[in-house]
DRENDO-1510 file (C-alpha; in Angstrom, 1 decimal, always signed):
<recs>
REC; n; res; u; v; w
REC; 1; MET; -9.2; +8.8; +39.7 .
REC; 2; ALA; -9.3; +10.3; +43.2 .
REC; 3; GLY; -9.6; +13.8; +44.6 .
REC; 4; LYS; -8.1; +15.2; +47.8 .
REC; 5; GLY; -7.8; +18.8; +48.8 .
REC; 6; GLU; -6.8; +21.0; +45.9 .
REC; 7; ASN; -5.6; +18.2; +43.6 .
REC; 8; VAL; -7.2; +15.4; +41.7 .
REC; 9; ARG; -5.1; +12.2; +41.1 .
REC; 10; TYR; -5.3; +10.2; +37.9 .
REC; 11; GLU; -3.7; +6.8; +37.4 .
REC; 12; TYR; -3.0; +5.7; +33.8 .
REC; 13; LEU; -2.3; +2.1; +32.9 .
REC; 14; ILE; -0.4; +2.0; +29.6 .
REC; 15; THR; -0.1; -1.3; +27.8 .
REC; 16; THR; +2.4; -2.6; +25.3 .
REC; 17; SER; +3.7; -5.9; +23.9 .
REC; 18; PHE; +5.1; -8.5; +26.3 .
REC; 19; GLY; +8.8; -8.0; +26.6 .
REC; 20; MET; +8.8; -4.3; +25.8 .
REC; 21; THR; +7.7; -2.8; +29.1 .
REC; 22; ASP; +11.1; -1.2; +29.9 .
REC; 23; ILE; +11.1; +0.5; +26.5 .
REC; 24; LEU; +7.6; +1.8; +27.2 .
REC; 25; ALA; +8.5; +3.2; +30.6 .
REC; 26; SER; +11.6; +4.8; +29.3 .
REC; 27; GLU; +9.6; +6.5; +26.5 .
REC; 28; ILE; +7.1; +7.7; +29.2 .
REC; 29; CYS; +10.0; +9.3; +31.1 .
REC; 30; GLU; +11.2; +11.0; +27.9 .
REC; 31; LYS; +7.7; +12.4; +27.1 .
REC; 32; LEU; +7.5; +13.9; +30.6 .
REC; 33; THR; +11.1; +15.0; +31.3 .
REC; 34; GLY; +12.9; +15.1; +27.9 .
REC; 35; ARG; +15.4; +12.4; +29.1 .
REC; 36; ARG; +15.2; +8.7; +29.7 .
REC; 37; HIS; +15.5; +7.0; +33.1 .
REC; 38; ALA; +16.1; +3.5; +32.0 .
REC; 39; ALA; +18.8; +2.8; +34.5 .
REC; 40; GLU; +16.6; +3.9; +37.4 .
REC; 41; LEU; +13.5; +1.9; +36.6 .
REC; 42; GLU; +12.8; -1.4; +38.5 .
REC; 43; GLU; +9.8; -3.6; +38.2 .
REC; 44; GLY; +7.2; -2.9; +40.9 .
REC; 45; LYS; +9.1; +0.1; +42.3 .
REC; 46; PRO; +7.6; +3.6; +41.7 .
REC; 47; LEU; +10.0; +6.1; +40.2 .
REC; 48; ARG; +9.2; +9.6; +41.4 .
REC; 49; ILE; +9.8; +12.5; +39.0 .
REC; 50; ALA; +10.3; +15.9; +40.6 .
REC; 51; GLU; +8.3; +18.8; +39.2 .
REC; 52; ALA; +11.5; +20.6; +38.3 .
REC; 53; GLU; +12.4; +17.7; +36.0 .
REC; 54; LEU; +9.2; +18.1; +33.9 .
REC; 55; ARG; +9.1; +19.7; +30.5 .
REC; 56; ASP; +8.2; +23.3; +30.4 .
REC; 57; GLY; +4.7; +22.7; +29.1 .
REC; 58; LEU; +4.0; +20.3; +32.0 .
REC; 59; LYS; +5.4; +22.3; +34.9 .
REC; 60; GLY; +2.6; +23.7; +37.1 .
REC; 61; ASN; +0.0; +21.4; +35.4 .
REC; 62; LEU; +1.3; +18.1; +36.8 .
REC; 63; GLN; +2.4; +17.3; +40.3 .
REC; 64; ASP; +3.5; +14.3; +42.3 .
REC; 65; VAL; +4.4; +12.2; +39.2 .
REC; 66; THR; +5.4; +8.6; +39.6 .
REC; 67; ILE; +6.0; +5.8; +37.1 .
REC; 68; THR; +5.8; +2.1; +38.0 .
REC; 69; LEU; +7.1; -0.6; +35.7 .
REC; 70; ALA; +5.0; -3.8; +35.6 .
REC; 71; PRO; +2.7; -2.9; +38.5 .
REC; 72; ALA; +0.9; -5.8; +40.3 .
REC; 73; GLU; +2.9; -8.2; +38.1 .
REC; 74; LEU; +1.2; -6.8; +35.0 .
REC; 75; CYS; +4.3; -7.6; +32.8 .
REC; 76; ASN; +3.0; -5.8; +29.7 .
REC; 77; ALA; +2.1; -2.4; +31.3 .
REC; 78; ALA; +3.4; +0.6; +33.1 .
REC; 79; LEU; +1.4; +2.8; +35.6 .
REC; 80; LEU; +1.6; +6.5; +35.5 .
REC; 81; SER; +0.3; +8.4; +38.5 .
REC; 82; VAL; -0.2; +12.2; +38.3 .
REC; 83; ALA; -2.0; +14.9; +40.4 .
REC; 84; VAL; -3.6; +17.9; +38.7 .
REC; 85; PRO; -5.2; +21.0; +40.2 .
REC; 86; ALA; -8.9; +20.4; +41.1 .
REC; 87; SER; -9.9; +23.6; +39.3 .
REC; 88; ALA; -8.6; +22.2; +36.0 .
REC; 89; ALA; -10.4; +18.9; +36.7 .
REC; 90; ALA; -13.9; +20.5; +36.7 .
REC; 91; ASP; -14.4; +19.3; +33.1 .
REC; 92; PRO; -15.9; +15.8; +33.2 .
REC; 93; LEU; -13.6; +14.8; +30.3 .
REC; 94; HIS; -10.5; +16.2; +31.9 .
REC; 95; TRP; -9.2; +12.7; +32.6 .
REC; 96; ARG; -8.9; +12.4; +28.8 .
REC; 97; THR; -7.8; +15.9; +27.9 .
REC; 98; ASN; -5.3; +16.8; +30.6 .
REC; 99; ARG; -1.6; +17.3; +29.7 .
REC; 100; ALA; -0.5; +13.9; +30.9 .
REC; 101; ALA; -3.3; +12.1; +28.9 .
REC; 102; VAL; -2.4; +14.0; +25.8 .
REC; 103; ALA; +1.3; +13.1; +26.2 .
REC; 104; MET; +0.5; +9.4; +26.7 .
REC; 105; ARG; -1.5; +9.3; +23.5 .
REC; 106; GLU; +1.6; +10.2; +21.6 .
REC; 107; LEU; +3.6; +7.2; +22.8 .
REC; 108; ARG; +4.9; +5.0; +20.0 .
REC; 109; SER; +5.7; +1.9; +22.0 .
REC; 110; ALA; +2.2; +1.6; +23.5 .
REC; 111; HIS; -1.0; -0.2; +22.6 .
REC; 112; ASP; -3.5; +1.5; +24.8 .
REC; 113; VAL; -3.8; +4.1; +27.5 .
REC; 114; VAL; -6.4; +3.3; +30.2 .
REC; 115; LEU; -7.6; +5.4; +33.1 .
REC; 116; HIS; -7.1; +2.9; +35.9 .
REC; 117; HIS; -10.0; +2.3; +38.3 .
REC; 118; GLY; -8.8; -0.8; +40.1 .
REC; 119; TRP; -8.0; -4.5; +40.0 .
REC; 120; PHE; -9.1; -7.6; +41.9 .
REC; 121; PRO; -8.1; -11.3; +41.8 .
REC; 122; LEU; -9.7; -13.5; +39.2 .
REC; 123; PRO; -12.6; -15.3; +41.0 .
REC; 124; GLU; -12.1; -19.0; +41.6 .
REC; 125; ALA; -15.5; -20.3; +40.5 .
REC; 126; ALA; -17.0; -22.7; +38.1 .
REC; 127; ASN; -18.4; -19.8; +36.0 .
REC; 128; VAL; -15.7; -17.1; +36.2 .
REC; 129; PRO; -17.5; -14.5; +34.0 .
REC; 130; LEU; -20.7; -14.8; +36.1 .
REC; 131; ALA; -18.6; -14.4; +39.2 .
REC; 132; ILE; -17.1; -11.2; +37.7 .
REC; 133; TYR; -20.7; -10.0; +37.0 .
REC; 134; ASP; -21.7; -10.6; +40.7 .
REC; 135; PHE; -18.7; -8.7; +41.9 .
REC; 136; LEU; -19.1; -5.6; +39.7 .
REC; 137; LYS; -22.9; -5.1; +39.9 .
REC; 138; GLU; -23.0; -4.5; +43.6 .
REC; 139; ALA; -23.2; -0.8; +44.7 .
REC; 140; THR; -20.8; -1.7; +47.5 .
REC; 141; CYS; -18.2; -3.0; +45.1 .
REC; 142; PRO; -14.8; -1.3; +46.0 .
REC; 143; ILE; -14.1; -0.6; +42.3 .
REC; 144; SER; -16.2; +2.2; +40.8 .
REC; 145; VAL; -16.2; +3.7; +37.3 .
REC; 146; PRO; -16.9; +7.4; +37.8 .
REC; 147; THR; -16.4; +8.1; +34.0 .
REC; 148; LEU; -19.8; +6.3; +33.5 .
REC; 149; GLU; -21.6; +9.1; +35.4 .
REC; 150; SER; -21.0; +11.6; +32.7 .
REC; 151; VAL; -21.9; +9.6; +29.5 .
REC; 152; LYS; -25.1; +8.4; +27.9 .
REC; 153; ASN; -23.9; +5.0; +26.8 .
REC; 154; PHE; -20.9; +2.7; +26.8 .
REC; 155; ARG; -19.5; -0.6; +25.8 .
REC; 156; VAL; -17.1; -3.1; +27.4 .
REC; 157; THR; -14.1; -4.7; +25.8 .
REC; 158; CYS; -11.8; -7.4; +27.3 .
REC; 159; VAL; -8.2; -8.2; +26.5 .
REC; 160; ARG; -7.0; -11.5; +28.0 .
REC; 161; ALA; -3.5; -12.8; +28.7 .
REC; 162; GLY; -3.1; -16.4; +29.8 .
REC; 163; LYS; -5.1; -19.6; +29.5 .
REC; 164; HIS; -8.6; -19.5; +30.8 .
REC; 165; PRO; -11.7; -21.8; +30.4 .
REC; 166; PHE; -13.7; -18.8; +29.0 .
REC; 167; HIS; -13.6; -16.3; +26.2 .
REC; 168; SER; -13.1; -12.5; +26.2 .
REC; 169; SER; -16.6; -12.1; +24.8 .
REC; 170; ASP; -18.0; -13.9; +27.9 .
REC; 171; VAL; -16.4; -11.3; +30.2 .
REC; 172; GLU; -17.6; -8.5; +28.0 .
REC; 173; MET; -21.2; -9.6; +28.1 .
REC; 174; GLU; -21.2; -10.2; +31.9 .
REC; 175; ALA; -19.3; -7.1; +32.9 .
REC; 176; GLY; -21.5; -5.0; +30.5 .
REC; 177; GLY; -24.6; -6.4; +32.2 .
REC; 178; ALA; -23.2; -5.5; +35.6 .
REC; 179; PHE; -22.5; -1.9; +34.7 .
REC; 180; HIS; -25.8; -1.6; +33.0 .
REC; 181; GLU; -27.6; -2.6; +36.2 .
REC; 182; ARG; -25.3; -0.5; +38.4 .
REC; 183; TYR; -25.3; +2.7; +36.5 .
REC; 184; GLN; -28.6; +2.4; +34.6 .
REC; 185; LEU; -27.0; +3.1; +31.2 .
REC; 186; PRO; -27.5; +1.4; +27.9 .
REC; 187; ALA; -24.7; -0.5; +26.2 .
REC; 188; LYS; -23.9; +0.2; +22.5 .
REC; 189; MET; -21.5; -1.8; +20.3 .
REC; 190; LYS; -20.9; +1.1; +17.9 .
REC; 191; GLU; -20.8; +4.9; +18.2 .
REC; 192; PHE; -20.5; +4.6; +22.0 .
REC; 193; ASP; -19.5; +7.5; +24.3 .
REC; 194; LEU; -17.1; +5.4; +26.5 .
REC; 195; CYS; -15.2; +2.2; +26.3 .
REC; 196; VAL; -14.8; +0.4; +29.6 .
REC; 197; ARG; -11.9; -2.1; +29.7 .
REC; 198; VAL; -12.3; -5.2; +31.9 .
REC; 199; ASP; -9.0; -7.0; +31.1 .
REC; 200; VAL; -7.9; -10.4; +32.5 .
REC; 201; HIS; -4.1; -10.7; +33.0 .
REC; 202; VAL; -3.6; -14.4; +34.0 .
REC; 203; LYS; -5.1; -14.2; +37.6 .
REC; 204; THR; -5.8; -10.5; +37.8 .
REC; 205; VAL; -8.9; -8.5; +36.6 .
REC; 206; VAL; -8.2; -4.9; +35.7 .
REC; 207; VAL; -10.9; -2.3; +35.3 .
REC; 208; GLY; -10.4; +1.0; +33.5 .
REC; 209; SER; -11.7; +3.5; +30.9 .
REC; 210; LEU; -10.0; +3.7; +27.5 .
REC; 211; VAL; -8.3; +7.1; +26.9 .
REC; 212; ASN; -7.5; +6.7; +23.2 .
REC; 213; THR; -10.6; +6.7; +21.2 .
REC; 214; GLY; -9.4; +6.1; +17.6 .
REC; 215; GLY; -8.3; +2.5; +18.1 .
REC; 216; PRO; -5.1; +1.1; +19.4 .
REC; 217; LEU; -2.1; +3.5; +19.4 .
REC; 218; SER; -0.1; +0.7; +17.7 .
REC; 219; LYS; -2.4; +0.9; +14.6 .
REC; 220; ARG; -1.4; +4.4; +13.4 .
REC; 221; HIS; -0.2; +3.9; +9.8 .
REC; 222; ARG; -2.6; +4.2; +6.9 .
REC; 223; LEU; -1.9; +1.1; +4.9 .
REC; 224; SER; -3.2; +0.6; +1.3 .
REC; 225; PHE; -1.2; -2.6; +1.1 .
REC; 226; VAL; -1.3; -5.2; +3.8 .
REC; 227; ARG; +0.5; -8.6; +3.8 .
REC; 228; THR; -0.8; -11.7; +5.6 .
REC; 229; VAL; +1.3; -10.9; +8.6 .
REC; 230; THR; +2.2; -7.3; +9.2 .
REC; 231; LEU; +4.6; -6.1; +11.8 .
REC; 232; LYS; +3.0; -3.8; +14.5 .
REC; 233; PRO; +4.4; -0.2; +14.5 .
REC; 234; ASN; +5.1; -0.3; +18.2 .
REC; 235; VAL; +7.4; -3.3; +17.7 .
REC; 236; ALA; +9.1; -1.5; +14.7 .
REC; 237; TYR; +9.6; +1.5; +17.0 .
REC; 238; ALA; +11.3; -0.7; +19.6 .
REC; 239; MET; +13.6; -2.2; +17.0 .
REC; 240; LEU; +14.7; +1.2; +15.9 .
REC; 241; GLU; +15.3; +2.2; +19.5 .
REC; 242; LEU; +17.4; -0.9; +20.2 .
REC; 243; ALA; +19.4; -0.3; +17.0 .
REC; 244; LYS; +20.2; +3.2; +18.2 .
REC; 245; VAL; +19.1; +4.8; +14.9 .
REC; 246; GLN; +20.0; +8.5; +14.7 .
REC; 247; ASP; +18.9; +11.3; +12.4 .
REC; 248; GLY; +20.8; +11.3; +9.1 .
REC; 249; HIS; +21.5; +7.5; +9.1 .
REC; 250; TYR; +21.1; +5.3; +6.1 .
REC; 251; ILE; +18.7; +2.5; +6.9 .
REC; 252; LEU; +18.0; -0.7; +5.0 .
REC; 253; ASP; +15.2; -3.3; +5.4 .
REC; 254; PRO; +16.2; -6.3; +3.2 .
REC; 255; PHE; +12.8; -8.0; +3.9 .
REC; 256; VAL; +10.7; -4.9; +3.6 .
REC; 257; GLY; +7.2; -6.6; +3.4 .
REC; 258; SER; +4.7; -3.8; +3.7 .
REC; 259; GLY; +7.3; -1.2; +4.9 .
REC; 260; THR; +6.3; -0.8; +8.6 .
REC; 261; ILE; +9.8; -0.4; +9.8 .
REC; 262; LEU; +10.7; +2.2; +7.2 .
REC; 263; LEU; +7.4; +4.1; +7.7 .
REC; 264; GLU; +8.2; +4.3; +11.4 .
REC; 265; ALA; +11.8; +5.5; +10.7 .
REC; 266; LEU; +10.6; +8.2; +8.2 .
REC; 267; GLU; +8.1; +9.5; +10.7 .
REC; 268; LEU; +10.5; +9.5; +13.7 .
REC; 269; TYR; +13.6; +11.0; +12.1 .
REC; 270; PRO; +13.2; +13.9; +9.6 .
REC; 271; ALA; +16.7; +13.5; +8.1 .
REC; 272; VAL; +17.0; +9.7; +7.8 .
REC; 273; LYS; +17.1; +8.0; +4.4 .
REC; 274; CYS; +15.6; +4.6; +3.9 .
REC; 275; TRP; +15.9; +1.8; +1.4 .
REC; 276; GLY; +13.8; -1.3; +1.2 .
REC; 277; LEU; +14.3; -4.6; -0.6 .
REC; 278; ASP; +12.1; -7.6; -1.2 .
REC; 279; ARG; +12.1; -10.5; -3.7 .
REC; 280; SER; +8.4; -9.9; -4.2 .
REC; 281; ALA; +7.5; -7.2; -6.8 .
REC; 282; ALA; +4.1; -6.8; -5.1 .
REC; 283; ALA; +5.8; -6.0; -1.7 .
REC; 284; VAL; +8.0; -3.4; -3.3 .
REC; 285; LYS; +5.1; -1.7; -5.0 .
REC; 286; GLY; +2.9; -2.0; -1.9 .
REC; 287; THR; +5.5; -0.4; +0.3 .
REC; 288; MET; +5.7; +2.6; -1.9 .
REC; 289; ALA; +1.9; +2.8; -1.9 .
REC; 290; ASN; +1.9; +2.8; +1.9 .
REC; 291; VAL; +4.5; +5.5; +1.9 .
REC; 292; LYS; +2.2; +7.6; -0.3 .
REC; 293; ALA; -0.8; +6.8; +1.9 .
REC; 294; SER; +1.0; +7.9; +5.1 .
REC; 295; GLN; +0.9; +11.5; +3.9 .
REC; 296; PHE; +3.9; +12.7; +5.8 .
REC; 297; PRO; +6.8; +14.4; +4.0 .
REC; 298; CYS; +9.4; +11.9; +2.7 .
REC; 299; GLU; +10.2; +13.1; -0.8 .
REC; 300; GLY; +13.6; +11.7; -1.8 .
REC; 301; ARG; +14.1; +9.9; +1.5 .
REC; 302; ILE; +13.0; +6.4; +0.6 .
REC; 303; ASP; +13.4; +3.9; -2.3 .
REC; 304; CYS; +12.5; +0.3; -2.7 .
REC; 305; VAL; +13.9; -2.3; -5.1 .
REC; 306; GLN; +13.3; -5.9; -6.0 .
REC; 307; GLY; +16.2; -8.2; -5.1 .
REC; 308; ASN; +17.6; -11.0; -3.0 .
REC; 309; ALA; +18.6; -10.3; +0.6 .
REC; 310; ARG; +21.5; -12.8; +0.2 .
REC; 311; THR; +23.1; -10.7; -2.6 .
REC; 312; LEU; +22.7; -7.1; -1.4 .
REC; 313; HIS; +25.9; -6.1; -3.2 .
REC; 314; LYS; +24.1; -6.6; -6.5 .
REC; 315; SER; +21.4; -4.1; -5.5 .
REC; 316; PHE; +23.4; -1.4; -3.7 .
REC; 317; ASP; +26.9; +0.0; -4.4 .
REC; 318; PHE; +27.1; +1.9; -1.0 .
REC; 319; LYS; +26.9; +0.9; +2.6 .
REC; 320; PHE; +24.4; +1.5; +5.4 .
REC; 321; ASP; +24.5; +2.7; +9.0 .
REC; 322; ARG; +21.8; +0.4; +10.2 .
REC; 323; ILE; +20.0; -2.7; +8.9 .
REC; 324; VAL; +16.6; -3.2; +10.7 .
REC; 325; SER; +14.4; -6.0; +9.4 .
REC; 326; ASN; +11.7; -8.6; +10.3 .
REC; 327; PHE; +13.3; -11.7; +8.9 .
REC; 328; PRO; +11.0; -14.4; +7.4 .
REC; 329; TRP; +9.7; -16.7; +10.2 .
REC; 330; GLY; +9.3; -19.8; +8.1 .
REC; 331; VAL; +5.8; -20.5; +9.5 .
REC; 332; LYS; +4.5; -21.7; +6.2 .
REC; 333; THR; +7.4; -23.8; +5.1 .
REC; 334; ALA; +8.4; -25.0; +8.6 .
REC; 335; VAL; +11.7; -26.4; +7.2 .
REC; 336; LYS; +14.5; -25.3; +9.6 .
REC; 337; ALA; +17.2; -26.4; +7.1 .
REC; 338; ASP; +15.8; -23.8; +4.5 .
REC; 339; ILE; +15.6; -21.1; +7.2 .
REC; 340; LYS; +19.1; -21.7; +8.3 .
REC; 341; GLU; +20.4; -21.5; +4.8 .
REC; 342; LEU; +18.4; -18.3; +4.2 .
REC; 343; TYR; +19.6; -16.7; +7.5 .
REC; 344; GLN; +23.2; -17.6; +6.9 .
REC; 345; GLY; +23.2; -16.1; +3.4 .
REC; 346; ALA; +21.3; -13.0; +4.6 .
REC; 347; LEU; +23.6; -12.4; +7.6 .
REC; 348; ALA; +26.7; -12.7; +5.5 .
REC; 349; SER; +25.2; -10.3; +2.9 .
REC; 350; CYS; +24.1; -7.8; +5.7 .
REC; 351; TRP; +27.7; -7.8; +7.0 .
REC; 352; GLY; +29.0; -6.7; +3.6 .
REC; 353; ALA; +26.3; -4.0; +3.3 .
REC; 354; LEU; +27.0; -2.4; +6.6 .
REC; 355; LYS; +29.6; +0.3; +7.4 .
REC; 356; ASP; +32.3; -0.5; +9.9 .
REC; 357; ASP; +30.7; -0.8; +13.4 .
REC; 358; GLY; +27.2; -0.7; +11.7 .
REC; 359; ILE; +24.4; -2.3; +13.6 .
REC; 360; LEU; +22.0; -5.1; +12.6 .
REC; 361; CYS; +18.7; -5.4; +14.4 .
REC; 362; CYS; +16.5; -8.3; +13.3 .
REC; 363; LEU; +13.2; -9.9; +14.5 .
REC; 364; VAL; +13.5; -13.7; +14.1 .
REC; 365; LEU; +11.3; -16.6; +15.2 .
REC; 366; HIS; +14.3; -19.0; +15.1 .
REC; 367; ASP; +16.4; -17.0; +17.6 .
REC; 368; LEU; +18.8; -19.9; +18.6 .
REC; 369; ILE; +19.7; -20.6; +15.0 .
REC; 370; THR; +20.3; -16.9; +14.4 .
REC; 371; ILE; +22.5; -16.5; +17.5 .
REC; 372; HIS; +24.5; -19.6; +16.5 .
REC; 373; LEU; +25.1; -18.3; +13.0 .
REC; 374; LEU; +26.2; -14.9; +14.3 .
REC; 375; ARG; +28.7; -16.5; +16.7 .
REC; 376; VAL; +30.2; -19.1; +14.5 .
REC; 377; SER; +30.7; -16.6; +11.7 .
REC; 378; GLY; +33.1; -14.5; +13.8 .
REC; 379; ASN; +31.9; -11.3; +12.1 .
REC; 380; TRP; +29.5; -10.0; +14.7 .
REC; 381; ASP; +29.4; -8.8; +18.4 .
REC; 382; ILE; +26.0; -9.6; +19.8 .
REC; 383; LEU; +24.8; -6.6; +21.8 .
REC; 384; HIS; +21.3; -7.5; +22.9 .
REC; 385; ALA; +18.6; -10.1; +22.6 .
REC; 386; ARG; +15.1; -10.2; +24.0 .
REC; 387; VAL; +11.9; -12.2; +23.5 .
REC; 388; ILE; +8.7; -10.4; +22.8 .
REC; 389; LYS; +5.1; -11.4; +22.0 .
REC; 390; THR; +3.6; -10.3; +18.7 .
REC; 391; GLY; +1.3; -11.9; +16.2 .
REC; 392; GLY; +0.5; -14.7; +18.7 .
REC; 393; LYS; +4.2; -15.9; +18.5 .
REC; 394; LEU; +7.3; -15.4; +20.7 .
REC; 395; PRO; +10.0; -14.1; +18.3 .
REC; 396; ALA; +13.2; -12.5; +19.5 .
REC; 397; VAL; +14.8; -9.1; +18.7 .
REC; 398; ILE; +18.6; -9.6; +18.2 .
REC; 399; VAL; +21.0; -6.7; +17.9 .
REC; 400; ALA; +24.5; -7.2; +16.7 .
REC; 401; ARG; +27.4; -4.9; +15.7 .
REC; 402; LYS; +29.6; -5.6; +12.7 .
REC; 403; ARG; +33.2; -6.3; +13.4 .
REC; 404; ALA; +35.4; -4.2; +11.2 .
REC; 405; GLN; +38.1; -6.9; +11.3 .
REC; 406; PRO; +36.3; -10.2; +11.1 .
REC; 407; ASN; +37.6; -13.3; +12.8 .
REC; 408; THR; +39.1; -15.4; +10.0 .
REC; 409; LEU; +39.9; -18.4; +12.0 .
REC; 410; LEU; +37.0; -20.5; +10.9 .
REC; 411; SER; +37.3; -19.5; +7.2 .
REC; 412; ASP; +41.0; -20.3; +7.4 .
REC; 413; LEU; +40.4; -23.7; +8.8 .
REC; 414; ARG; +37.7; -24.4; +6.1 .
REC; 415; HIS; +40.2; -23.2; +3.4 .
REC; 416; GLN; +42.9; -25.5; +4.7 .
REC; 417; ARG; +40.6; -28.5; +5.0 .
REC; 418; ASN; +39.3; -27.9; +1.4 .
REC; 419; GLN; +42.9; -27.7; +0.2 .
REC; 420; MET; +43.7; -31.0; +1.9 .
REC; 421; TYR; +40.6; -32.7; +0.5 .
REC; 422; ARG; +41.5; -31.5; -3.0 .
REC; 423; TYR; +45.1; -32.8; -2.6 .
REC; 424; ILE; +43.8; -36.2; -1.4 .
REC; 425; GLN; +41.4; -36.5; -4.4 .
REC; 426; ASP; +44.1; -35.5; -6.9 .
REC; 427; HIS; +46.8; -37.8; -5.5 .
REC; 428; PRO; +45.0; -40.7; -3.7 .
REC; 429; LYS; +47.8; -43.3; -4.3 .
REC; 430; LYS; +50.7; -41.0; -3.1 .
REC; 431; GLU; +48.7; -40.0; -0.1 .
REC; 432; LYS; +48.0; -43.6; +0.9 .
REC; 433; GLU; +51.7; -44.5; +0.5 .
REC; 434; ASP; +52.7; -41.6; +2.7 .
REC; 435; GLU; +50.2; -42.6; +5.4 .
REC; 436; GLN; +51.6; -46.2; +5.3 .
REC; 437; LYS; +55.1; -45.0; +5.7 .
REC; 438; GLU; +54.1; -42.7; +8.6 .
REC; 439; GLY; +52.2; -45.6; +10.1 .
REC; 440; ASP; +55.2; -48.0; +9.8 .
REC; 441; GLY; +57.4; -45.6; +11.5 .
REC; 442; ASN; +55.1; -44.8; +14.4 .
REC; 443; ASP; +54.3; -48.5; +15.0 .
REC; 444; GLU; +58.0; -49.5; +15.3 .
REC; 445; ASP; +59.1; -50.4; +18.8 .
REC; 446; PRO; +62.8; -49.9; +19.4 .
REC; 447; LEU; +62.8; -52.5; +22.3 .
REC; 448; VAL; +61.6; -55.4; +20.1 .
REC; 449; VAL; +64.3; -57.5; +18.5 .
REC; 450; ASP; +63.6; -59.4; +15.3 .
REC; 451; ASP; +65.2; -62.9; +15.5 .
REC; 452; ASP; +65.4; -63.1; +11.7 .
REC; 453; ASP; +67.3; -59.8; +11.3 .
REC; 454; ASP; +70.7; -59.5; +13.1 .
REC; 455; GLY; +72.2; -57.1; +10.7 .
REC; 456; ASP; +71.7; -53.9; +12.8 .
REC; 457; LYS; +71.5; -55.4; +16.3 .
REC; 458; SER; +73.8; -53.9; +18.9 .
REC; 459; PRO; +76.0; -56.3; +21.0 .
REC; 460; LYS; +74.2; -55.0; +24.2 .
REC; 461; LEU; +70.8; -56.1; +23.0 .
REC; 462; LYS; +72.2; -59.5; +21.9 .
REC; 463; LYS; +73.7; -60.0; +25.4 .
REC; 464; MET; +70.3; -59.0; +27.1 .
REC; 465; ARG; +68.5; -61.6; +25.0 .
REC; 466; LYS; +70.9; -64.4; +25.9 .
REC; 467; GLU; +70.4; -63.7; +29.6 .
REC; 468; LEU; +66.6; -64.1; +29.4 .
REC; 469; PRO; +65.3; -67.5; +30.8 .
REC; 470; SER; +64.5; -70.1; +28.1 .
REC; 471; LYS; +61.2; -71.2; +29.7 .
REC; 472; THR; +58.5; -69.4; +31.4 .
REC; 473; PRO; +58.2; -70.3; +35.1 .
REC; 474; THR; +54.9; -71.8; +36.3 .
REC; 475; ALA; +53.0; -71.1; +39.4 .
REC; 476; GLY; +53.1; -73.6; +42.3 .
REC; 477; LYS; +50.2; -75.2; +43.9 .
REC; 478; GLY; +50.3; -73.0; +47.0 .
REC; 479; GLY; +51.4; -69.6; +45.7 .
REC; 480; PRO; +52.4; -67.4; +42.9 .
REC; 481; ALA; +55.0; -68.1; +40.2 .
REC; 482; SER; +58.6; -67.8; +41.3 .
REC; 483; LEU; +61.8; -67.6; +39.3 .
</recs>
């Protein structure tokens, strides 16, 4: 946060899941301008947005707006820089209540919005958290936290990315002690006025003040039923975006789990209709309970049934525009053969359940197996694939379009081979005789004359045989054989 002349500048660092930064930056552009600038965004290069491009409610309130994708190699964040009139920034909490901050808190692909104060290289020391304490406690430190000057207490939280010989709690304790000494404020773990973020991204330490106060933006659904592993809503949003879902579409999630994808779709698109399926009766019941707990209007727009994802035709007699699902990861079973069989059956069933040119978007941990199955089936065009980080794993989002006219080459070959195998099994003796006859014919050499059989020998061959020498010449002592 900086002031100059008539304007005050705020810089907001918005974080998301690794692998989703472009979706985040594109959504930021849409919030500010009403359109996406995905083609114009490049990592590390600021994209300037003219005031005339801003939405009507933002014109005159925001100036000199720039968006930077993955600034300072922070590959899970985007940096928004805006200038606001100094008269409007007189409120000490204006950094949290201005139009830009309010718009950023509505982002669906983000985890957190942080007012950026600065970053510095991770100290190379035996005790890194203590070195961070020594750096931040000094009054001459180039990074200041002006938001601490207008509150009565605070707490520090740390989010780490990368391998380090220390824990996040170590950084929180040392950085909290530094700010306590520097600003003479008490630290509180609960009911605090301000949360200061001191994050460690591999080899960079980032300092900021948290804008969103009600927890991470990616934890927005009220869930009365939660499974062991639940998909984050921001990842569900990204999948819906990559699947190009439109209002009015019929959407199916054949592995519905706790219903996160369908909840996100219902909230985003007021005219969309959703169906969920799961082999677990508890998941089906829990999804509908989560829909009820969400408290947004969805009467007649969602239904869940118990069934098998490999036999969707038994559960639905109509087709869908989009199938968006978090496929089972197989972490518990860890048997790739079972996962491959499950995926193969599910993909074939999804193809039959989609309308022509319908789109499948799935989150899978076994991405190479899935891509192989999509390719060899000949029924899909793979549109997009990307690896993201969620749940401590690195699954991939794969998007494929259904081919209206499938490639039948492989199925035809399998059918022909099965027919031949069946013929061989039914007529083993006849097949063996045929092979022997074919083998005798192929092995016959027309230039070889059998001495015992003169019945069909031509006079020319007999004459050639008589002219051949009766004995094989031998080599002399000093040179090669000679005739």
